[in-house]
C-alpha positions in Angstrom: 272.8 105.3 201.6 270.1 103.0 200.2 267.4 105.3 201.6 268.9 108.2 199.8 269.0 106.4 196.5 265.4 105.3 196.9 264.3 108.9 197.7 266.2 110.1 194.6 264.6 107.5 192.4 261.1 108.3 193.7 261.8 112.0 193.1 262.9 111.4 189.5 259.8 109.2 189.0 257.6 112.0 190.4 259.2 114.7 188.2 258.9 112.4 185.1 255.2 111.8 185.9 254.6 115.5 186.4 256.5 116.7 183.2 254.5 114.8 180.6 252.0 117.8 180.0 255.0 120.0 179.2 256.2 117.4 176.6 252.8 117.4 175.1 252.8 121.2 174.8 256.3 121.2 173.3 255.3 118.6 170.7 252.2 120.5 169.9 254.1 123.7 169.5 256.6 122.0 167.2 253.8 120.6 165.0 252.2 124.1 164.8 255.5 125.6 163.6 256.6 122.7 161.4 253.4 121.7 159.6 253.2 124.9 157.5 256.8 124.3 156.3 256.1 120.6 155.5 252.9 121.6 153.7 254.9 124.2 151.6 257.5 121.6 150.8 254.8 119.2 149.7 253.1 121.8 147.5 256.5 122.6 145.9 256.4 119.2 144.2 252.9 119.5 142.9 251.1 120.9 139.8 248.2 123.3 140.2 245.8 120.5 139.6 247.2 118.4 142.4 247.2 121.5 144.7 243.5 122.1 144.0 242.8 118.4 144.5 244.3 118.7 148.0 246.6 115.9 147.4 248.4 114.9 150.6 251.8 113.7 149.6 254.6 114.5 147.1 253.5 115.5 143.6 254.7 114.7 140.2 256.1 118.2 139.2 259.2 118.6 141.3 261.6 118.4 138.3 259.6 120.8 136.2 259.1 123.2 139.1 262.8 123.2 139.9 263.6 123.8 136.2 261.2 126.8 136.2 262.7 128.3 139.4 266.4 127.5 139.1 267.0 127.5 135.3 264.2 129.6 133.7 263.8 132.3 136.3 267.4 131.9 137.6 266.5 132.3 141.3 270.1 131.3 142.1 271.3 134.7 140.9 268.9 136.5 143.1 269.9 134.3 146.1 273.5 135.1 145.5 272.7 138.8 145.4 270.8 138.5 148.7 273.7 136.5 150.2 276.2 139.2 149.2 274.0 142.0 150.6 273.3 140.1 153.9 276.9 139.2 154.5 278.3 142.6 153.8 275.6 144.4 155.9 276.1 141.9 158.8 279.9 142.4 158.8 279.7 146.1 158.4 277.0 146.5 161.1 279.0 144.3 163.6 282.2 146.2 163.1 280.6 149.7 163.4 278.5 148.6 166.3 281.6 147.3 168.1 283.4 150.6 167.6 280.3 152.6 168.6 280.0 150.6 171.8 283.7 151.1 172.5 283.3 154.9 172.1 280.1 155.2 174.2 281.6 153.3 177.2 285.4 153.8 177.2 285.8 157.3 175.6 285.0 160.7 177.1 284.0 163.4 174.7 281.7 166.4 174.8 278.1 165.6 174.1 278.5 161.9 174.4 275.1 161.4 176.1 273.4 163.6 173.6 274.8 161.5 170.7 273.7 158.3 172.5 270.2 159.8 173.0 269.9 160.4 169.2 271.0 156.9 168.6 268.2 155.6 170.8 265.8 157.9 169.0 266.6 156.1 165.7 265.5 152.8 167.3 262.0 154.2 167.2 262.1 155.1 163.5 261.3 152.3 161.1 263.3 152.1 157.8 260.1 152.8 155.8 260.0 156.3 157.2 263.4 157.1 155.8 263.0 155.4 152.4 262.2 158.7 150.5 265.2 160.5 151.9 267.5 157.5 151.3 266.2 157.1 147.8 267.1 160.8 147.0 270.5 160.5 148.6 271.5 157.2 146.9 270.2 158.5 143.5 272.3 161.6 143.8 275.4 159.3 144.0 274.2 157.3 140.9 274.2 154.1 142.9 271.1 152.6 141.4 271.4 149.0 140.4 274.6 148.6 142.4 275.5 146.6 145.5 276.5 149.8 147.2 272.9 150.9 147.2 271.8 147.7 149.0 274.6 147.8 151.6 275.9 151.3 152.5 272.5 152.8 153.8 272.2 149.9 156.3 275.7 149.7 157.7 274.9 151.8 160.8 272.8 150.0 163.4 271.3 151.8 166.4 270.3 148.3 167.8 273.9 147.0 167.5 275.4 150.2 169.1 273.0 150.0 172.0 273.6 146.2 172.4 277.3 146.5 172.6 277.2 149.6 174.7 275.1 147.7 177.3 277.4 144.7 177.0 280.7 146.7 177.5 279.1 148.6 180.4 278.6 145.3 182.2 282.2 144.2 181.9 284.5 144.8 184.9 286.2 148.2 184.9 289.5 146.5 185.9 289.9 145.3 182.3 290.5 148.9 181.2 292.8 149.7 184.1 294.9 146.6 183.3 295.0 147.6 179.6 296.1 151.1 180.4 298.9 149.8 182.6 300.1 147.5 179.7 300.0 150.5 177.4 297.7 149.1 174.7 296.0 151.3 172.2 292.2 151.6 172.0 292.0 149.3 168.9 294.3 146.7 170.6 292.1 146.9 173.7 289.1 146.3 171.4 290.4 143.3 169.5 292.5 141.7 172.2 290.2 142.1 175.2 286.7 143.1 174.2 286.2 141.0 171.1 287.1 137.7 172.8 284.6 138.5 175.5 281.8 139.4 173.0 281.6 136.4 170.7 278.1 135.5 172.0 276.8 139.1 171.5 278.4 139.3 168.0 276.8 136.0 167.1 273.4 137.1 168.2 273.6 140.4 166.3 274.9 138.6 163.2 271.8 136.3 163.2 269.4 139.2 163.6 271.0 141.3 161.0 271.4 138.5 158.5 267.8 137.5 158.7 266.6 141.1 158.6 268.7 141.9 155.5 267.7 138.7 153.8 264.0 139.5 154.2 264.4 143.0 152.9 261.9 143.8 150.1 260.8 147.5 149.9 264.2 149.1 149.5 265.6 146.7 146.9 262.2 147.0 145.0 262.7 150.7 144.7 266.4 151.1 144.1 267.1 148.0 141.9 265.6 147.9 138.4 267.8 145.2 136.8 266.4 141.8 137.4 269.8 140.2 137.4 270.9 142.4 140.3 267.7 142.0 142.2 267.4 140.2 145.6 265.5 137.0 146.2 262.5 138.5 148.1 261.6 140.7 145.1 262.3 137.8 142.7 259.7 135.7 144.5 257.0 138.1 143.4 257.8 137.4 139.8 257.3 133.7 140.3 253.6 134.3 141.0 253.0 134.4 137.3 254.5 131.5 135.3 252.9 130.4 132.0 250.3 133.1 132.3 248.8 132.3 135.6 249.4 131.8 139.3 251.5 128.6 139.8 251.7 127.5 143.4 254.4 124.8 143.0 257.3 126.9 141.7 256.4 129.7 144.1 256.4 127.4 147.1 259.6 125.7 145.9 261.4 129.1 145.6 260.1 130.1 149.0 261.5 126.9 150.5 264.9 127.4 148.7 265.1 131.0 149.8 264.6 130.0 153.5 267.6 127.7 153.5 270.4 130.3 153.9 268.9 132.0 156.9 268.2 128.6 158.5 271.8 127.6 157.9 273.1 130.8 159.5 270.8 130.3 162.5 272.0 126.7 162.9 275.6 127.7 162.7 275.2 130.5 165.3 272.5 128.9 167.4 274.6 128.7 170.5 275.9 132.3 170.6 272.4 133.5 169.5 270.7 131.8 172.5 273.3 133.0 175.0 274.2 136.4 173.4 271.6 138.3 175.4 272.4 136.6 178.7 274.7 139.5 179.9 274.8 138.7 183.6 276.7 140.1 186.6 279.2 137.3 186.4 280.9 139.2 183.6 
């Protein structure tokens, strides 16, 4: 017994001695990722003179920079617009992706694989390619300067449909047989059986879509002309010119503030995000 304990202690010591290079690499990677953010936060408190003087430390203009960003330029309004857009698009894409995955796996209809093939084709088409057609279509509905223009064109998600299709295809087929015996409807099968087994995938998709929508710039820049209805990424561009020149402090402060909502969403859904793509055979 004592010999086993001694062998185990020696093994732990050997592993600990061998693992220090990995800890050094992890710490280095964290510094590489974190230093730019800390530097941006430091600049957000400084005046232009302190920035050009390469002052290492908090500056003296945090209050004035915050007033310029939050009160004068009303960045909170733009952040609220981005929050509404990101939440609505995320919820809509998740619901439609769930139903699309249900149809592709559990329904039989003529031309199903052809439809799925075209869904896969759209994965290869960036949004920028479809901007002109989307602009003409949305303009024909007179949706300019409305939340509908920011949300409706992005409710369908080929990525989400493919993700849920693969996830549902890896679930045991006995689930459907048991549901048919119990006489449940397709929607009951979706919400009572599939959704409880898909929280991790839903969380992963929610994080991806929220961050993607939050960082959207080109489409809102084209379709929204009212500054009070504009999203935060476009509003950041206007902060480059305050008091007739480029001011780094307010710009960096606005950038730091605008990064908080996606960070909070990632922290809230970190666990399902990390395990959402681990669709193994155990399911």
